[in-house]
Kinemage of the C-alpha trace (Angstrom):
@kinemage 1
@onewidth
@group {chain A} dominant
@subgroup {mainchain}
@vectorlist {calphas} color= white
{ca unk a 1} P 103.195 93.375 78.031
{ca unk a 2} L 105.785 93.550 80.793
{ca unk a 3} L 105.410 92.560 84.469
{ca unk a 4} L 105.333 95.439 86.910
{ca unk a 5} L 106.969 94.745 90.268
{ca unk a 6} L 105.539 96.768 93.117
{ca unk a 7} L 106.968 96.926 96.639
{ca unk a 8} L 105.073 98.229 99.637
{ca unk a 9} L 101.375 98.743 100.248
{ca unk a 10} L 101.141 102.507 99.632
{ca unk a 11} L 101.737 102.324 95.887
{ca unk a 12} L 99.676 99.148 95.731
{ca unk a 13} L 96.685 100.903 97.242
{ca unk a 14} L 96.918 103.768 94.783
{ca unk a 15} L 96.855 101.276 91.940
{ca unk a 16} L 94.290 98.817 93.235
{ca unk a 17} L 91.695 100.858 95.076
{ca unk a 18} L 90.376 102.889 92.119
{ca unk a 19} L 89.765 99.553 90.353
{ca unk a 20} L 90.582 101.201 87.015
{ca unk a 21} L 92.915 98.631 85.581
{ca unk a 22} L 92.704 94.952 84.753
{ca unk a 23} L 95.156 92.718 86.587
{ca unk a 24} L 96.041 89.075 86.872
{ca unk a 25} L 98.024 88.297 89.984
{ca unk a 26} L 100.809 85.810 89.426
{ca unk a 27} L 102.194 85.852 92.963
{ca unk a 28} L 101.176 87.902 95.964
{ca unk a 29} L 102.922 88.353 99.312
{ca unk a 30} L 101.341 91.415 100.849
{ca unk a 31} L 102.130 93.438 103.959
{ca unk a 32} L 99.328 96.032 104.191
{ca unk a 33} L 98.461 97.771 107.443
{ca unk a 34} L 95.050 96.079 107.717
{ca unk a 35} L 95.829 92.527 106.697
{ca unk a 36} L 99.036 90.590 107.108
{ca unk a 37} L 101.434 88.153 105.480
{ca unk a 38} L 105.182 87.583 105.702
{ca unk a 39} L 106.736 89.856 103.062
{ca unk a 40} L 105.769 92.798 100.878
{ca unk a 41} L 106.244 92.118 97.199
{ca unk a 42} L 103.837 91.670 94.325
{ca unk a 43} L 104.080 90.744 90.674
{ca unk a 44} L 101.164 92.047 88.611
{ca unk a 45} L 100.298 91.886 84.962
{ca unk a 46} L 98.773 95.253 84.022
{ca unk a 47} L 96.724 95.074 80.849
{ca unk a 48} L 96.378 97.781 78.250
{ca unk a 49} L 92.579 97.941 78.345
{ca unk a 50} L 91.228 98.850 81.808
{ca unk a 51} L 87.487 98.756 82.509
{ca unk a 52} L 85.668 102.041 82.160
{ca unk a 53} L 85.975 104.209 85.258
{ca unk a 54} L 82.965 104.098 87.549
{ca unk a 55} L 81.274 101.236 85.731
{ca unk a 56} L 80.655 97.577 86.385
{ca unk a 57} L 80.737 94.890 83.728
{ca unk a 58} L 77.646 94.418 81.596
{ca unk a 59} L 76.077 91.286 80.164
{ca unk a 60} L 78.247 91.113 77.054
{ca unk a 61} L 81.412 89.484 75.923
{ca unk a 62} L 84.246 91.686 77.019
{ca unk a 63} L 87.399 91.910 79.042
{ca unk a 64} L 90.975 91.790 77.892
{ca unk a 65} L 93.773 89.411 76.996
{ca unk a 66} L 96.662 88.721 79.302
{ca unk a 67} L 99.170 85.963 79.943
{ca unk a 68} L 98.286 82.849 81.887
{ca unk a 69} L 100.645 82.481 84.841
{ca unk a 70} L 103.689 83.070 82.665
{ca unk a 71} L 102.958 80.178 80.291
{ca unk a 72} L 102.352 82.472 77.333
{ca unk a 73} L 98.866 81.135 76.670
{ca unk a 74} L 96.167 83.697 75.815
{ca unk a 75} L 93.507 84.421 78.388
{ca unk a 76} L 90.250 86.136 77.516
{ca unk a 77} L 87.580 86.770 80.118
{ca unk a 78} L 84.186 85.803 78.801
{ca unk a 79} L 82.268 88.640 80.381
{ca unk a 80} L 82.919 91.875 82.156
{ca unk a 81} L 85.979 93.264 83.873
{ca unk a 82} L 89.008 91.037 84.239
{ca unk a 83} L 89.537 92.582 87.681
{ca unk a 84} L 86.160 91.674 89.105
{ca unk a 85} L 85.158 88.481 87.317
{ca unk a 86} L 86.587 85.105 88.350
{ca unk a 87} L 88.129 83.331 85.352
{ca unk a 88} L 86.467 80.363 83.696
{ca unk a 89} L 87.994 76.935 84.260
{ca unk a 90} L 87.370 76.342 80.546
{ca unk a 91} L 90.165 78.807 79.851
{ca unk a 92} L 92.396 78.671 82.938
{ca unk a 93} L 93.117 75.427 84.759
{ca unk a 94} L 91.805 75.340 88.321
{ca unk a 95} L 95.199 74.527 89.899
{ca unk a 96} L 96.805 77.580 88.267
{ca unk a 97} L 97.477 80.830 90.093
{ca unk a 98} L 97.499 82.244 93.599
{ca unk a 99} L 94.914 80.620 95.891
{ca unk a 100} L 92.228 83.232 96.525
{ca unk a 101} L 88.489 82.954 97.084
{ca unk a 102} L 86.994 81.895 93.748
{ca unk a 103} L 90.307 82.921 92.127
{ca unk a 104} L 89.286 86.544 92.586
{ca unk a 105} L 91.981 89.220 92.595
{ca unk a 106} L 93.721 89.948 95.867
{ca unk a 107} L 93.397 93.517 97.089
{ca unk a 108} L 95.127 95.037 100.088
{ca unk a 109} L 92.230 97.115 101.412
{ca unk a 110} L 88.424 97.242 101.199
{ca unk a 111} L 88.400 100.648 99.546
{ca unk a 112} L 86.420 100.718 96.316
{ca unk a 113} L 84.775 97.361 97.007
{ca unk a 114} L 81.095 96.611 97.547
{ca unk a 115} L 81.861 93.253 99.174
{ca unk a 116} L 85.007 91.400 100.160
{ca unk a 117} L 85.985 87.926 101.231
{ca unk a 118} L 88.236 88.049 104.284
{ca unk a 119} L 89.752 85.241 106.320
{ca unk a 120} L 90.113 85.076 110.089
{ca unk a 121} L 92.319 82.030 110.828
{ca unk a 122} L 91.686 81.782 114.566
{ca unk a 123} L 90.780 78.703 116.605
{ca unk a 124} L 92.148 79.424 120.073
{ca unk a 125} L 88.590 79.895 121.333
{ca unk a 126} L 87.769 76.270 120.547
{ca unk a 127} L 86.494 74.022 123.345
{ca unk a 128} L 86.780 70.636 121.651
{ca unk a 129} L 88.738 69.836 118.476
{ca unk a 130} L 91.047 72.572 117.142
{ca unk a 131} L 91.851 73.119 113.474
{ca unk a 132} L 89.506 75.895 112.302
{ca unk a 133} L 92.549 78.164 111.880
{ca unk a 134} L 93.075 76.274 108.634
{ca unk a 135} L 89.491 76.831 107.494
{ca unk a 136} L 90.098 79.976 105.400
{ca unk a 137} L 92.979 78.345 103.538
{ca unk a 138} L 91.033 75.199 102.672
{ca unk a 139} L 87.832 77.057 101.780
{ca unk a 140} L 89.814 79.170 99.326
{ca unk a 141} L 91.383 76.042 97.834
{ca unk a 142} L 88.010 74.358 97.337
{ca unk a 143} L 86.362 77.536 96.023
{ca unk a 144} L 87.946 77.051 92.604
{ca unk a 145} L 84.933 74.794 91.972
{ca unk a 146} L 82.492 77.680 92.496
{ca unk a 147} L 81.456 79.434 89.297
{ca unk a 148} L 80.277 82.974 88.603
{ca unk a 149} L 76.511 82.603 88.150
{ca unk a 150} L 73.784 81.058 90.283
{ca unk a 151} L 71.309 79.521 87.819
{ca unk a 152} L 68.970 78.397 90.622
{ca unk a 153} L 68.319 81.977 91.755
{ca unk a 154} L 69.410 83.895 88.658
{ca unk a 155} L 71.934 85.857 90.715
{ca unk a 156} L 74.883 87.423 88.891
{ca unk a 157} L 76.905 88.933 91.741
{ca unk a 158} L 79.958 89.856 89.689
{ca unk a 159} L 77.835 91.913 87.309
{ca unk a 160} L 76.376 93.781 90.256
{ca unk a 161} L 79.090 94.327 92.849
{ca unk a 162} L 82.823 94.972 92.901
{ca unk a 163} L 84.266 92.038 94.838
{ca unk a 164} L 87.781 90.918 95.803
{ca unk a 165} L 89.595 88.756 98.319
{ca unk a 166} L 91.347 91.052 100.798
{ca unk a 167} L 93.338 88.359 102.557
{ca unk a 168} L 93.422 87.439 106.242
{ca unk a 169} L 93.220 89.440 109.433
{ca unk a 170} L 96.344 88.952 111.510
{ca unk a 171} L 95.551 87.282 114.835
{ca unk a 172} L 97.459 86.628 118.042
{ca unk a 173} L 97.348 82.876 118.491
{ca unk a 174} L 98.629 83.241 122.057
{ca unk a 175} L 96.131 85.832 123.314
{ca unk a 176} L 92.430 85.526 122.494
{ca unk a 177} L 91.447 88.959 123.788
{ca unk a 178} L 94.170 90.595 121.722
{ca unk a 179} L 92.953 88.650 118.690
{ca unk a 180} L 89.476 90.054 119.274
{ca unk a 181} L 90.950 93.549 119.306
{ca unk a 182} L 92.783 92.906 116.038
{ca unk a 183} L 89.638 91.545 114.404
{ca unk a 184} L 87.487 94.432 115.628
{ca unk a 185} L 89.936 97.049 114.365
{ca unk a 186} L 90.275 95.345 110.978
{ca unk a 187} L 86.500 95.149 110.530
{ca unk a 188} L 86.036 98.743 111.585
{ca unk a 189} L 88.086 99.682 108.526
{ca unk a 190} L 86.190 97.293 106.278
{ca unk a 191} L 82.778 98.527 107.385
{ca unk a 192} L 83.835 102.190 107.315
{ca unk a 193} L 84.802 101.742 103.653
{ca unk a 194} L 81.205 100.786 102.828
{ca unk a 195} L 82.252 97.208 102.103
{ca unk a 196} L 80.158 94.203 103.160
{ca unk a 197} L 82.436 91.543 104.715
{ca unk a 198} L 82.003 87.867 103.863
{ca unk a 199} L 84.156 86.096 106.441
{ca unk a 200} L 85.928 82.758 106.237
{ca unk a 201} L 86.481 81.429 109.763
{ca unk a 202} L 87.961 80.509 112.101
{ca unk a 203} L 86.030 79.439 115.185
{ca unk a 204} L 82.833 81.179 116.252
{ca unk a 205} L 84.620 83.482 118.677
{ca unk a 206} L 85.361 85.753 115.720
{ca unk a 207} L 81.727 86.777 115.275
{ca unk a 208} L 81.806 88.760 118.524
{ca unk a 209} L 84.464 91.326 117.493
{ca unk a 210} L 83.056 91.422 113.959
{ca unk a 211} L 79.643 92.384 115.326
{ca unk a 212} L 81.273 95.005 117.532
{ca unk a 213} L 82.519 96.695 114.364
{ca unk a 214} L 79.289 96.167 112.426
{ca unk a 215} L 77.065 97.521 115.208
{ca unk a 216} L 79.334 100.542 115.605
{ca unk a 217} L 78.187 101.634 112.146
{ca unk a 218} L 74.699 100.155 111.848
{ca unk a 219} L 73.498 99.997 115.444
{ca unk a 220} L 72.010 96.792 116.893
{ca unk a 221} L 71.480 94.305 114.073
{ca unk a 222} L 69.174 91.394 113.461
{ca unk a 223} L 70.789 87.975 113.284
{ca unk a 224} L 70.151 84.841 111.241
{ca unk a 225} L 72.256 82.265 113.065
{ca unk a 226} L 72.621 78.679 111.818
{ca unk a 227} L 74.326 76.374 114.299
{ca unk a 228} L 74.044 73.228 116.373
{ca unk a 229} L 74.615 75.391 119.468
{ca unk a 230} L 73.198 78.716 120.623
{ca unk a 231} L 76.666 80.003 121.599
{ca unk a 232} L 75.170 81.976 124.470
{ca unk a 233} L 77.173 80.491 127.326
{ca unk a 234} L 78.504 82.851 129.968
{ca unk a 235} L 81.856 81.408 131.065
{ca unk a 236} L 83.993 78.294 130.738
{ca unk a 237} L 87.024 77.616 132.913
{ca unk a 238} L 86.695 81.177 134.142
{ca unk a 239} L 86.885 82.715 130.649
{ca unk a 240} L 84.090 84.850 129.196
{ca unk a 241} L 85.353 84.881 125.600
{ca unk a 242} L 85.475 81.668 123.589
{ca unk a 243} L 83.490 80.103 120.772
{ca unk a 244} L 80.589 79.188 123.049
{ca unk a 245} L 79.894 82.758 124.245
{ca unk a 246} L 79.890 85.215 121.294
{ca unk a 247} L 76.185 85.964 121.287
{ca unk a 248} L 76.012 86.287 125.090
{ca unk a 249} L 78.732 88.946 124.854
{ca unk a 250} L 76.869 90.601 121.974
{ca unk a 251} L 73.702 90.796 124.079
{ca unk a 252} L 75.683 92.200 127.012
{ca unk a 253} L 76.997 95.013 124.795
{ca unk a 254} L 73.721 95.765 123.003
{ca unk a 255} L 75.021 94.687 119.597
{ca unk a 256} L 71.933 92.647 118.696
{ca unk a 257} L 68.324 93.626 118.120
{ca unk a 258} L 67.125 90.675 120.173
{ca unk a 259} L 63.585 90.657 118.799
{ca unk a 260} L 65.142 90.062 115.375
{ca unk a 261} L 67.364 87.108 116.221
{ca unk a 262} L 66.582 83.624 114.911
{ca unk a 263} L 68.718 80.557 115.615
{ca unk a 264} L 68.183 77.569 113.313
{ca unk a 265} L 69.364 73.963 113.583
{ca unk a 266} L 69.933 74.011 117.352
{ca unk a 267} L 70.418 70.601 118.986
{ca unk a 268} L 72.700 68.515 121.243
{ca unk a 269} L 72.615 67.138 124.750
{ca unk a 270} L 72.888 69.705 127.529
{ca unk a 271} L 73.971 70.385 131.092
{ca unk a 272} L 70.592 71.850 132.121
{ca unk a 273} L 66.951 70.799 131.613
{ca unk a 274} L 66.150 73.936 129.583
{ca unk a 275} L 69.317 75.002 127.749
{ca unk a 276} L 67.485 77.568 125.613
{ca unk a 277} L 65.863 79.562 128.415
{ca unk a 278} L 68.414 82.381 128.207
{ca unk a 279} L 67.831 82.781 124.471
{ca unk a 280} L 64.066 82.863 124.778
{ca unk a 281} L 64.257 85.267 127.708
{ca unk a 282} L 66.138 87.692 125.440
{ca unk a 283} L 63.475 87.382 122.746
{ca unk a 284} L 65.408 85.102 120.376
{ca unk a 285} L 63.486 82.681 118.201
{ca unk a 286} L 65.077 79.232 118.601
{ca unk a 287} L 64.300 76.718 115.846
{ca unk a 288} L 65.417 73.249 116.912
{ca unk a 289} L 66.886 70.859 114.371
{ca unk a 290} L 64.170 68.309 115.073
{ca unk a 291} L 61.593 70.896 114.012
{ca unk a 292} L 63.368 71.017 110.635
{ca unk a 293} L 63.639 67.297 109.982
{ca unk a 294} L 62.234 66.017 106.682
{ca unk a 295} L 60.752 69.332 105.598
{ca unk a 296} L 61.454 72.350 103.453
{ca unk a 297} L 62.512 75.504 105.297
{ca unk a 298} L 61.047 77.853 102.687
{ca unk a 299} L 57.950 78.563 104.861
{ca unk a 300} L 60.187 79.232 107.883
{ca unk a 301} L 62.278 81.724 105.924
{ca unk a 302} L 59.161 83.580 104.802
{ca unk a 303} L 58.426 84.119 108.498
{ca unk a 304} L 62.041 85.126 109.144
{ca unk a 305} L 61.956 87.765 106.392
{ca unk a 306} L 58.856 89.262 107.947
{ca unk a 307} L 60.503 89.201 111.391
{ca unk a 308} L 63.694 90.899 110.144
{ca unk a 309} L 61.998 93.701 108.213
{ca unk a 310} L 64.067 96.379 106.483
{ca unk a 311} L 66.650 96.981 109.212
{ca unk a 312} L 70.241 95.667 108.989
{ca unk a 313} L 70.844 91.972 109.581
{ca unk a 314} L 73.907 89.761 109.897
{ca unk a 315} L 74.184 86.097 108.832
{ca unk a 316} L 76.366 83.791 110.932
{ca unk a 317} L 76.607 80.206 109.688
{ca unk a 318} L 78.426 77.620 111.789
{ca unk a 319} L 79.140 74.626 109.569
{ca unk a 320} L 78.238 72.314 112.479
{ca unk a 321} L 74.638 73.360 111.922
{ca unk a 322} L 74.768 70.737 109.186
{ca unk a 323} L 74.647 67.059 109.986
{ca unk a 324} L 78.184 65.645 110.284
{ca unk a 325} L 77.336 63.164 107.539
{ca unk a 326} L 77.578 66.171 105.208
{ca unk a 327} L 80.120 68.283 107.096
{ca unk a 328} L 82.386 66.131 109.272
{ca unk a 329} L 85.252 68.623 109.203
{ca unk a 330} L 84.352 70.667 112.244
{ca unk a 331} L 85.376 70.924 115.869
{ca unk a 332} L 82.109 70.290 117.728
{ca unk a 333} L 79.926 67.998 115.593
{ca unk a 334} L 76.403 67.039 116.667
{ca unk a 335} L 74.255 64.312 115.115
{ca unk a 336} L 70.903 64.790 113.355
{ca unk a 337} L 71.518 68.206 111.863
{ca unk a 338} L 70.400 70.153 108.828
{ca unk a 339} L 70.922 69.063 105.226
{ca unk a 340} L 72.792 71.000 102.528
{ca unk a 341} L 69.500 71.620 100.740
{ca unk a 342} L 68.079 73.208 103.896
{ca unk a 343} L 71.213 75.340 104.197
{ca unk a 344} L 70.571 76.668 100.699
{ca unk a 345} L 66.942 77.377 101.578
{ca unk a 346} L 68.016 79.387 104.623
{ca unk a 347} L 70.566 81.539 102.820
{ca unk a 348} L 68.454 82.024 99.700
{ca unk a 349} L 65.566 82.864 101.991
{ca unk a 350} L 67.544 85.887 103.214
{ca unk a 351} L 67.454 87.487 99.763
{ca unk a 352} L 65.738 90.863 99.989
{ca unk a 353} L 66.946 91.520 103.524
{ca unk a 354} L 69.335 94.334 104.412
{ca unk a 355} L 72.394 92.124 104.883
{ca unk a 356} L 75.397 94.044 106.244
{ca unk a 357} L 77.757 91.129 106.845
{ca unk a 358} L 78.091 87.337 106.833
{ca unk a 359} L 80.396 84.685 108.173
{ca unk a 360} L 80.979 80.965 107.658
{ca unk a 361} L 82.790 79.507 110.650
{ca unk a 362} L 84.139 76.335 112.283
{ca unk a 363} L 85.448 74.544 109.184
{ca unk a 364} L 88.305 72.377 110.494
{ca unk a 365} L 89.754 70.637 107.430
{ca unk a 366} L 91.921 68.114 109.260
{ca unk a 367} L 88.803 66.097 110.194
{ca unk a 368} L 87.648 65.713 106.576
{ca unk a 369} L 90.198 64.221 104.210
{ca unk a 370} L 87.757 64.575 101.297
{ca unk a 371} L 87.653 68.370 101.523
{ca unk a 372} L 83.864 68.283 101.217
{ca unk a 373} L 83.252 70.350 104.362
{ca unk a 374} L 85.363 73.198 103.004
{ca unk a 375} L 83.718 72.799 99.594
{ca unk a 376} L 80.358 73.146 101.316
{ca unk a 377} L 81.607 76.266 103.068
{ca unk a 378} L 82.827 77.799 99.814
{ca unk a 379} L 79.463 77.221 98.157
{ca unk a 380} L 77.540 78.652 101.108
{ca unk a 381} L 79.712 81.782 101.050
{ca unk a 382} L 78.918 82.153 97.350
{ca unk a 383} L 75.210 81.837 98.187
{ca unk a 384} L 75.642 84.600 100.793
{ca unk a 385} L 77.272 86.798 98.158
{ca unk a 386} L 74.342 86.122 95.827
{ca unk a 387} L 71.871 87.126 98.566
{ca unk a 388} L 73.437 90.546 99.193
{ca unk a 389} L 71.496 93.730 98.441
{ca unk a 390} L 71.878 95.114 94.899
{ca unk a 391} L 72.830 91.775 93.348
{ca unk a 392} L 71.175 91.574 89.938
{ca unk a 393} L 69.329 88.572 88.586
{ca unk a 394} L 69.324 87.476 84.972
């Protein structure tokens, strides 16, 4: 087996998009038109036994042998396609290889994918502590601890969907409105390809341009929004776009089906006696954190599934919806929040809904030396993947 060096994104796309070969990426520095990074060069190991065209891996021992990061050690994937299936840490050490979400392959475009992890490293819409621009990087680093099956739900997403990490959207750190344009245009391409985006944020500003792209294809969508804050402010310091206003802007533009919006975990002190009046006036259901204390949220999610129906929905999870005892690495923490177990109940409770996109935002790693906030984010993104339509259970 010899390494194939590929320069430029055009040839890369021809090779990667059909998903008809097995590849282990040893180093990737991509410069595609949709997503960005400094230079355009790629070293790929191309194996001699590609997965069958048009098929997904089955529930049997399969895959192919390749070299492990140039060390000469054999690598055999336990199940399925070596393109689509994250490798086992029993065979490949977790620190080895390019840092991608769950050590998935890196692809330059969403073409041929059912779902894709994509980073948006933006935090210039932050009102308190910055640092969420580093969220995607740290979530990817911690995601090496996330495995391929979900025994609690039986979900086997990599036997059901073709999934890859398609890198980061380029953003303009000096111009928030231009960043929103870049995000919107990138997600228009993702959604047009029939790919469901699973987004690593970034501050909550990013959800606004993402929903612009999603609603362009699907029309107004329902929303399951987990957060300490409603993010429905109008302006701050004269600006109408920042991480406290995304859902106000979405309402203004008709991107949300307001009768199918639920906000869970809401709390904090406020500047007005009734800070949730705007939300309720629009028809949102606001579930306060104190209404979730010391109880299971399974009954709530049964009501939410009935409320959402069969129409498209979007999941937006701000990590500050969790209590800062569990997720301190965030920019706007609020006490007395949700627990990790409740977070799992919310996301698992969305199974069966017509999910067309998800995001996990506001992870700011510099405020959590343990890395546990990013680890939480990585696991919640995996749970979102497991909840997507057409994911098989075993």
